[in-house]
C-alpha positions in Angstrom: -105.4 118.5 -5.1 -105.8 115.4 -3.3 -102.4 114.0 -4.8 -100.6 117.2 -3.8 -102.0 116.7 -0.2 -101.0 113.2 0.0 -97.4 114.1 -1.4 -97.0 116.8 1.1 -98.3 114.8 3.9 -95.9 111.6 3.0 -93.0 114.3 2.8 -94.1 115.6 6.2 -94.3 112.0 7.7 -90.7 111.2 6.5 -89.3 114.3 7.8 -91.1 113.7 11.1 -90.0 110.0 11.0 -86.3 111.1 10.3 -86.6 113.5 13.2 -87.9 111.0 15.7 -85.1 108.6 14.5 -82.4 111.4 15.1 -83.8 112.2 18.3 -83.8 108.6 19.4 -80.3 108.3 18.2 -79.3 111.2 20.5 -81.2 109.7 23.3 -79.4 106.4 22.7 -76.0 108.1 22.4 -76.7 110.1 25.6 -77.8 106.9 27.4 -74.9 104.7 26.3 -72.3 106.7 24.4 -71.8 109.5 27.2 -71.3 106.8 29.9 -68.8 104.9 27.9 -66.8 108.1 27.1 -67.0 109.0 30.8 -65.7 105.6 31.9 -62.9 105.8 29.3 -61.9 109.3 30.6 -61.8 108.1 34.2 -59.6 105.1 32.9 -57.1 107.3 31.2 -56.9 109.4 34.2 -56.1 106.3 36.4 -53.6 104.6 34.4 -50.2 104.5 35.5 -48.1 106.3 32.8 -45.1 104.4 33.3 -46.6 101.3 31.5 -47.8 103.3 28.7 -44.4 105.1 28.1 -42.5 101.7 28.4 -44.8 100.1 25.8 -44.5 102.9 23.2 -40.7 103.6 23.8 -39.4 100.0 23.8 -39.3 99.7 20.1 -38.1 103.1 19.7 -35.1 103.3 22.2 -32.0 102.6 20.4 -29.3 100.3 21.8 -25.8 101.8 22.1 -22.7 100.9 24.0 -20.2 103.0 25.9 -16.5 102.4 25.0 -13.9 102.9 27.5 -13.6 106.5 27.4 -17.2 107.2 28.1 -17.9 104.4 30.3 -16.0 106.3 33.2 -17.5 109.8 32.4 -20.9 109.2 31.3 -22.3 111.8 33.8 -19.9 114.5 32.8 -17.1 113.9 35.5 -13.8 115.5 34.7 -10.8 113.7 33.5 -9.2 112.9 36.9 -12.4 111.4 38.4 -12.8 109.2 35.2 -9.1 108.0 35.9 -10.1 107.5 39.6 -13.0 105.3 38.5 -10.9 103.6 36.0 -8.5 102.5 38.7 -11.2 101.5 41.1 -13.0 99.4 38.5 -9.7 97.4 37.6 -9.1 96.6 41.1 -12.7 95.6 41.6 -12.4 93.4 38.5 -9.7 91.5 40.2 -11.8 90.4 43.0 -14.4 89.0 40.6 -12.0 86.6 39.0 -13.3 83.1 39.7 -11.0 80.4 40.8 -10.1 77.4 38.5 -13.2 75.1 39.2 -15.6 78.3 39.0 -14.2 79.6 35.7 -14.2 76.1 33.9 -17.9 75.6 35.0 -19.1 79.1 34.3 -17.6 78.6 30.7 -19.4 75.4 30.4 -22.8 76.8 31.6 -22.6 80.0 29.7 -22.4 78.0 26.4 -25.7 76.2 26.9 -27.5 78.2 29.6 -29.6 81.1 28.2 -30.5 82.2 31.8 -27.0 83.4 32.7 -27.0 85.9 29.8 -30.1 87.5 31.2 -29.3 87.5 34.8 -25.4 88.4 34.5 -26.0 92.0 33.6 -29.6 92.5 33.8 -29.4 95.0 36.7 -27.1 97.1 34.8 -28.2 100.0 32.3 -27.6 98.7 28.7 -24.9 101.2 27.9 -22.5 99.9 30.4 -23.2 96.2 29.9 -20.4 95.4 27.4 -17.6 96.3 29.7 -19.3 95.1 32.8 -19.9 91.8 31.2 -16.4 91.4 30.1 -14.8 92.1 33.6 -17.2 91.3 36.4 -18.7 87.8 36.4 -21.4 87.4 38.9 -22.9 84.0 38.1 -22.0 82.4 41.5 -21.7 78.5 41.5 -22.3 77.2 45.0 -22.4 73.8 46.4 -22.9 74.1 50.2 -24.9 76.3 52.5 -24.8 76.4 56.2 -27.2 79.1 57.8 -27.3 82.2 55.4 -23.6 81.5 54.4 -23.2 80.0 50.9 -19.9 78.4 49.7 -18.7 78.7 46.2 -17.2 75.8 44.2 -13.8 77.3 44.7 -14.3 77.6 48.5 -15.3 81.1 48.9 -18.0 82.0 51.4 -20.7 84.5 51.1 -23.6 85.8 53.2 -26.9 85.5 51.3 -29.2 88.4 51.5 -31.0 87.6 48.4 -32.9 84.8 50.1 -33.2 82.8 47.0 -35.5 85.4 45.3 -37.7 85.4 48.4 -38.0 81.7 48.9 -35.8 81.7 52.2 -37.9 82.5 55.2 -36.7 79.8 57.7 -33.2 79.6 56.7 -31.5 76.9 54.4 -30.7 74.5 57.4 -34.3 74.4 58.5 -35.5 73.7 54.8 -33.2 70.6 54.7 -34.9 69.3 57.8 -38.4 70.3 56.3 -37.7 68.4 53.2 -36.6 65.4 55.0 -39.6 65.4 57.3 -41.7 65.8 54.0 -40.0 62.8 52.6 -40.5 60.7 55.7 -44.4 61.5 55.4 -44.7 60.4 51.8 -41.8 57.9 51.2 -43.9 54.7 51.1 -46.0 56.2 48.3 -43.0 57.8 46.5 -42.4 61.4 45.2 -43.8 61.0 41.6 -47.3 59.0 42.3 -49.6 61.6 40.6 -53.3 61.6 40.0 -54.3 60.0 43.4 -53.6 62.2 46.4 -51.6 61.4 49.6 -53.6 61.9 52.9 -50.9 64.4 53.9 -52.8 66.8 51.8 -55.1 67.4 54.8 -52.3 68.5 56.8 -51.9 71.4 54.3 -55.6 72.2 53.5 -56.8 72.5 57.0 -54.1 75.1 58.3 -54.4 77.0 55.2 -58.2 77.3 55.7 -57.7 78.4 59.2 -55.0 81.0 58.4 -56.7 82.5 55.5 -60.5 82.1 56.6 -61.4 81.0 53.0 -63.3 77.9 51.7 -61.1 76.0 49.2 -57.6 75.4 48.1 -56.0 74.9 44.7 -52.4 73.6 44.0 -50.1 74.7 41.4 -46.4 74.4 40.5 -45.4 78.1 41.0 -46.3 81.5 42.1 -46.7 82.7 38.5 -48.9 79.6 37.6 -50.9 80.2 40.8 -51.6 83.9 39.7 -52.6 82.6 36.3 -55.0 80.3 37.8 -56.4 83.1 40.3 -57.2 85.4 37.4 -58.8 82.7 35.1 -61.0 81.6 38.2 -62.2 85.1 38.9 -63.0 85.9 35.3 -64.7 82.6 34.8 -66.8 82.9 37.8 -67.5 86.6 37.7 -68.0 86.6 34.0 -66.1 89.8 33.6 -63.1 90.7 31.4 -61.1 93.2 33.4 -58.4 92.8 36.0 -57.0 95.6 37.9 -53.4 96.0 39.1 -51.4 98.8 40.6 -48.4 100.6 39.1 -45.1 99.0 40.2 -46.6 95.5 41.4 -45.2 92.5 40.0 -47.6 89.5 39.6 -45.3 86.9 37.7 -43.9 86.8 34.4 -47.2 85.5 32.6 -47.6 87.9 29.6 -51.4 88.0 30.4 -50.7 89.8 33.7 -47.4 91.8 33.0 -48.6 95.1 31.3 -45.3 96.9 31.5 -41.7 96.4 30.5 -40.6 92.9 29.5 -43.9 91.9 27.6 -44.5 92.4 23.9 -48.2 91.4 24.3 -50.8 94.2 24.6 -52.8 93.5 27.7 -56.1 95.3 27.1 -58.0 93.4 29.8 -55.4 94.5 32.6 -55.6 97.9 34.0 -52.4 98.9 35.7 -53.5 102.1 37.6 -52.0 104.5 40.0 -51.5 103.3 43.7 -53.2 105.2 46.5 -54.9 107.3 43.9 -58.5 108.7 44.0 -58.4 108.7 40.2 -57.9 104.8 40.4 -60.6 104.5 43.0 -63.2 106.5 41.0 -62.4 104.4 37.9 -62.9 101.0 39.9 -66.4 102.5 41.1 -67.4 103.5 37.5 -66.4 100.1 35.9 -67.3 97.7 38.7 -69.6 95.7 36.3 -66.5 95.0 34.1 -64.0 94.1 36.7 -63.4 90.7 37.6 -60.8 91.3 40.3 -58.5 93.8 41.9 -55.1 92.4 42.5 -52.8 93.6 45.4 -49.1 92.9 45.8 -48.6 93.7 49.6 -44.8 94.3 49.1 -45.9 97.7 47.6 -46.2 98.9 51.2 -42.5 99.4 51.2 -42.7 101.7 48.0 -46.3 102.3 46.7 -46.3 103.0 43.0 -42.6 102.2 42.2 -41.5 99.4 39.9 -39.1 96.8 40.7 -35.5 97.5 39.2 -35.1 97.4 35.5 -33.1 99.4 32.8 -36.0 101.9 32.8 -35.5 102.5 36.6 -31.7 102.3 36.7 -31.4 104.8 33.8 -33.5 107.6 35.2 -30.6 108.5 37.5 -33.1 110.0 40.1 -32.7 109.5 43.8 -34.7 106.2 44.9 -36.9 106.6 47.6 -39.3 104.9 49.9 -42.3 106.5 51.3 -43.0 106.9 55.0 -46.5 106.0 54.3 -47.2 102.6 56.0 -50.2 103.8 57.9 -51.6 105.6 54.8 -50.9 102.5 52.6 -52.8 100.3 55.2 -55.8 102.8 55.4 -55.8 102.5 51.6 -55.8 98.7 51.5 -58.7 98.8 54.2 -60.9 101.4 52.2 -60.2 99.5 48.8 -61.4 96.3 50.6 -64.6 98.0 51.8 -65.4 99.5 48.3 -64.8 96.2 46.4 -66.9 94.3 48.9 -69.7 96.7 48.2 -69.3 96.6 44.6 -69.0 92.9 44.4 -65.4 92.9 43.2 -63.3 90.1 44.4 -60.1 91.4 46.0 -57.0 89.2 45.5 -53.9 89.2 47.5 -50.8 88.2 45.8 -48.8 86.8 48.6 -46.3 84.9 46.5 -43.6 86.8 48.0 -45.0 87.9 51.2 -47.0 85.0 52.4 -45.4 83.9 55.8 -42.9 86.4 55.5 -44.4 89.8 56.6 -45.4 88.0 59.6 -46.4 84.6 60.8 -49.4 84.7 58.6 -48.1 86.9 56.0 -49.3 90.3 54.7 -53.0 90.0 55.5 -52.1 89.8 59.2 -49.5 92.5 58.9 -52.0 95.0 57.4 -54.8 94.0 60.0 -56.9 92.1 57.2 -56.9 88.6 58.7 -60.0 86.2 58.8 -61.2 87.8 61.9 -60.9 91.4 60.8 -64.1 91.6 58.4 -61.7 93.0 55.9 -60.2 89.8 54.6 -59.6 89.3 50.8 -61.8 87.0 48.7 -58.7 85.1 47.4 -55.1 84.8 48.4 -52.2 83.4 46.1 -49.3 81.9 47.8 -46.1 80.6 46.3 -42.3 80.2 46.9 -42.6 80.9 50.7 -44.9 78.1 51.5 -43.2 75.2 49.8 -41.0 74.2 52.5 -38.1 74.1 50.0 -40.3 72.7 47.1 -41.7 74.6 44.1 -45.3 75.5 44.8 -48.2 77.6 44.0 -51.4 77.8 46.1 -54.8 79.5 45.6 -57.0 79.9 48.5 -60.4 81.4 47.8 -64.1 81.5 48.5 -66.1 78.7 47.2 -68.1 80.8 44.7 -65.0 81.8 43.1 -63.2 78.5 42.8 -65.6 76.7 40.3 -64.0 75.4 37.2 -67.4 74.3 35.5 -70.7 76.0 35.0 -73.6 74.0 36.4 -76.1 75.5 34.3 -74.0 75.3 31.1 -72.0 72.0 31.0 -69.9 72.9 28.2 -68.7 75.9 29.7 -65.6 74.7 31.6 -62.5 76.6 33.2 -59.7 74.2 32.4 -57.0 74.5 35.1 -54.9 71.8 35.9 -51.1 70.7 36.1 -49.5 67.3 36.1 -47.3 68.1 39.2 -49.9 69.9 41.1 -50.2 68.4 44.7 -47.2 66.2 44.1 -46.6 64.0 47.1 -43.1 65.5 47.9 -44.5 69.0 47.5 -47.4 68.3 49.9 -45.0 66.8 52.5 -42.7 69.7 52.6 -45.6 72.1 52.8 -47.0 70.0 55.7 -43.7 70.3 57.6 -43.4 74.0 56.8 -46.7 74.7 58.3 -46.0 72.7 61.4 -42.8 74.8 61.6 -44.7 78.0 61.3 -47.3 77.5 63.7 -44.5 77.1 66.6 -42.5 80.1 65.1 -44.2 83.3 66.4 -41.2 84.2 68.4 -38.8 83.7 65.5 -40.8 86.2 63.5 -41.1 88.7 66.2 -37.4 88.4 66.7 -36.5 88.9 63.0 -38.6 92.1 62.9 -37.0 93.4 65.8 -33.3 92.5 64.6 -34.1 94.2 61.2 -35.4 97.2 62.6 -32.1 97.4 64.8 -30.1 96.9 61.6 -31.7 99.6 59.8 -31.4 102.1 62.4 -27.8 101.2 63.1 -26.7 101.3 59.3 -28.6 104.8 58.7 -26.8 106.2 61.7 -23.4 105.1 60.3 -24.2 106.4 56.6 -24.9 109.7 58.1 -21.8 109.8 60.2 -19.7 108.8 57.4 -21.3 111.1 54.9 -22.3 108.3 52.5 -25.2 109.4 50.1 -27.3 106.4 50.9 -29.5 104.8 53.5 -31.7 101.5 53.9 -35.2 100.9 54.6 -37.4 97.9 55.4 -40.7 96.4 55.5 -40.5 93.6 58.0 -37.5 91.5 57.2 -37.5 92.8 53.5 -35.0 95.8 53.0 -33.8 97.9 50.4 -30.9 100.3 49.6 -31.6 103.8 48.5 -29.6 106.8 47.5 -29.9 110.4 48.6 -28.2 112.1 45.4 -28.7 111.6 41.9 -26.0 109.6 40.0 -25.6 107.5 36.9 -23.5 104.8 38.8 -25.5 103.8 41.7 -25.8 100.4 40.0 -22.2 99.8 40.8 -22.8 99.4 44.4 -24.2 95.9 43.8 -20.7 95.0 42.8 -18.9 96.3 45.6 -21.2 94.5 47.9 -20.7 91.2 46.0 -16.9 92.0 46.5 -17.4 92.5 50.3 -18.9 88.9 50.6 -22.6 89.4 50.1 -24.7 87.3 47.8 -27.5 89.2 46.4 -29.7 89.5 43.1 -29.7 93.4 43.1 -30.0 96.5 44.9 -31.0 100.0 44.2 -34.7 99.8 44.0 -34.5 95.9 44.5 -35.3 94.0 47.5 -32.8 92.1 50.0 -34.1 90.0 52.9 -33.0 88.4 56.1 -34.1 85.0 56.6 -35.1 84.3 60.3 -31.8 82.2 61.1 -29.5 85.3 61.0 -27.4 85.6 64.0 -26.4 89.0 65.7 -22.9 88.5 64.3 -24.3 87.9 60.7 -26.3 91.1 60.9 -23.1 93.2 62.1 -21.1 91.4 59.0 -23.9 92.5 56.5 -23.7 96.2 58.0 -19.9 96.2 57.7 -20.1 95.0 54.3 -22.7 98.0 53.4 -20.3 100.4 54.9 -17.0 99.2 53.2 -18.8 99.0 50.1 -19.9 102.4 50.4 -16.6 103.8 51.3 -14.8 102.2 48.4 -17.6 103.5 45.9 -16.9 106.9 47.3 -13.1 106.6 47.2 -13.3 105.5 43.5 -15.4 108.4 42.5 -18.6 107.0 41.4 -20.5 109.4 43.5 -18.9 112.4 42.3 -21.6 115.1 42.4 -19.7 118.2 40.6 -19.8 120.2 43.9 -16.1 121.1 43.8 -15.0 124.6 42.9 -15.4 125.3 39.2 -17.5 122.1 38.5 -21.3 122.2 37.7 -23.3 120.4 40.2 -24.7 117.0 39.1 -28.5 116.8 38.9 -31.1 114.3 37.7 -32.1 116.9 35.0 -28.7 117.2 33.6 -28.2 113.6 33.6 -31.4 113.0 31.8 -30.6 115.8 29.3 -27.2 113.9 28.6 -28.9 110.6 28.1 -31.6 112.2 25.8 -28.6 113.6 23.8 -27.1 110.2 23.6 -30.4 108.5 22.2 -31.1 111.4 19.8 -27.6 111.1 18.2 -27.9 107.4 17.9 -31.2 107.7 16.3 -30.0 110.2 13.8 -26.8 108.0 13.1 -24.1 110.3 14.6 -23.4 107.8 17.4 -22.4 104.3 16.3 
C-alpha cells in the first residue's frame, strides 16, 4: 500500500510540476512575448510600404526596351500624335548635338568614366533609355562660370539651376573668392599637411557651436561620410541598435542608411517609417529603448513622405504633388522633438543639403528649432553647403553623444577617422564661408523673396497658357510638378536643357537658386520654363485623350498598360 501511495504521489508531483512549468511559461510568454509581438505589429503598421515593395520587386521586375514604334505611343496615343512626337523628338535631338570639342571629349570620357553611364539617362524610365541615350547627350563639359552662367567647352552658355547638387548657396564667383581667402589663411602651412591642425580650425568650431548650440564638432570628407559618423556615434553612445528615418528622406548613398531602391543590402537596423504619421509616433514610443536616434531630412518639408526621383517614381505616371502642409510639418517636427527628448532618443538633423540654405543658419532656424528655442536637435550633420567650395562633412553634437571610446571599458572603441578630415585647405575655405554667412542675412532674405515672386509669376503664366504644370518651393529650393497624369513628363527636362538651363533633373526632383541670381536671370529661367512647356505641348507629349472619339488618359490606364508590358515580358511574349 505504501508503494502504491508513493507511486501515486510521485505522479501527482510530476503533474503538478509540469503544470507549474506550463503556467510559468505562459506567464513568461505573456510578460515578454506579447510585448514583442505588439512592438512588431506597431512597426509593421508604421513602415513605409514603398521601401518594402522596392526591395521585393527590384529582382523581379524585368527589363525591356521600347523600339521606335512603341517609344512614341507607350500611353496609347493615336498614330497622328505618335508622329507629332517623333517629329518633335528628332528636332529636339538636333539641339543636343555637341560641338566638335564636346563630341570628342565626351567620347573620350564615356570610354573610361562609369559615372556618365549612370547619370546620362538616370532620370529616364528604363523602357525609354535606349533611344534617349542614342539621341540626347546630356553630359555637359564646362570650363567657365560667371555668376550662375556656365560655359561649355564649345562656347555655349547655360543658366545653372542645379546648384551643383546643392553645393551652390553663395554663387560660383563668391566661392572662387572664398577658396582664395581660405588659401591665404593656410598657405604657409600648405594644403596637405595632415595630422597636426592649423589654428584656423577655431574659426570654424566657434561659429558652428554658436549657430547650433551644440558642444562639439567632428570633421569628415563628405555629407554621406558625416551621416555614417553620426549614426555610429549615436549607436555607440546609446548602445542601441535601431535608427529611424522617414519615407522619402535621403541620407546619403551608404548602404547602411539607404533602405530603399538602389541598395542590395537588407538594412534590418534602419526603420524607414511613414512621415507625419501617428503610427510612426506610436512605434517610436513603444521601441524607445531600442532606438539610437531618429534622423530628419528637413527638405521633406517640401513634400513630406515622397521620395527623390527614380525609375520607381517616374514610372508610376501619377500627378506629382507637393503638400501645402508647411505649418503641419513644422508642428510635427516640434512634437517629435518633445517626444524624443522625453524618451531619451537623440534627434539628428541631416542638414547636408539644407544647412545654410533654408535660411542663414539652415533648417533648424527655418523650423523654429534653433539653439534658443528649447527644441534644438541633439546632433546636426552638415556637408556640401558648408565647405566654401571644398568637399566636407561635419557632425555637431552634444558632448555625451560624441565619445569614441568607453571610459569604463577600454577595449570598446568607436573607430571614426579620416585621412583628409580637417585638412587645412578645407578649414580655410569653411572659415571664409562662415565669415561670409555672418554678414549675409540680407542676401538670404532677398533670395527667399525673389524665389517666392518667381513661383507666383510662373504659376500665373502656366495657368494663363493652359500648361498642365506648376512650380513649388521651399525657401530657394524649387521643383516642377504636373497637374495631369502622363507617361512622358520626364521629357520636360530635355526641353529645359534645350532652352539653355543646366539642371540635374525635374519632375519630383529639386532645382535651386543661388543667392547671386539677378532679376534678369530669374526672368530668363521663367521664360525657359514657359518655352519648354509650350514645345512639350505642341509636340504632343501631354496628349490626354480628351478629343472626341478618344479615351481619357488616366493614371490607372497607364499603370494597367505598364503591368501588361511587364507580365508579357515575364511570360516571354515580349522580347
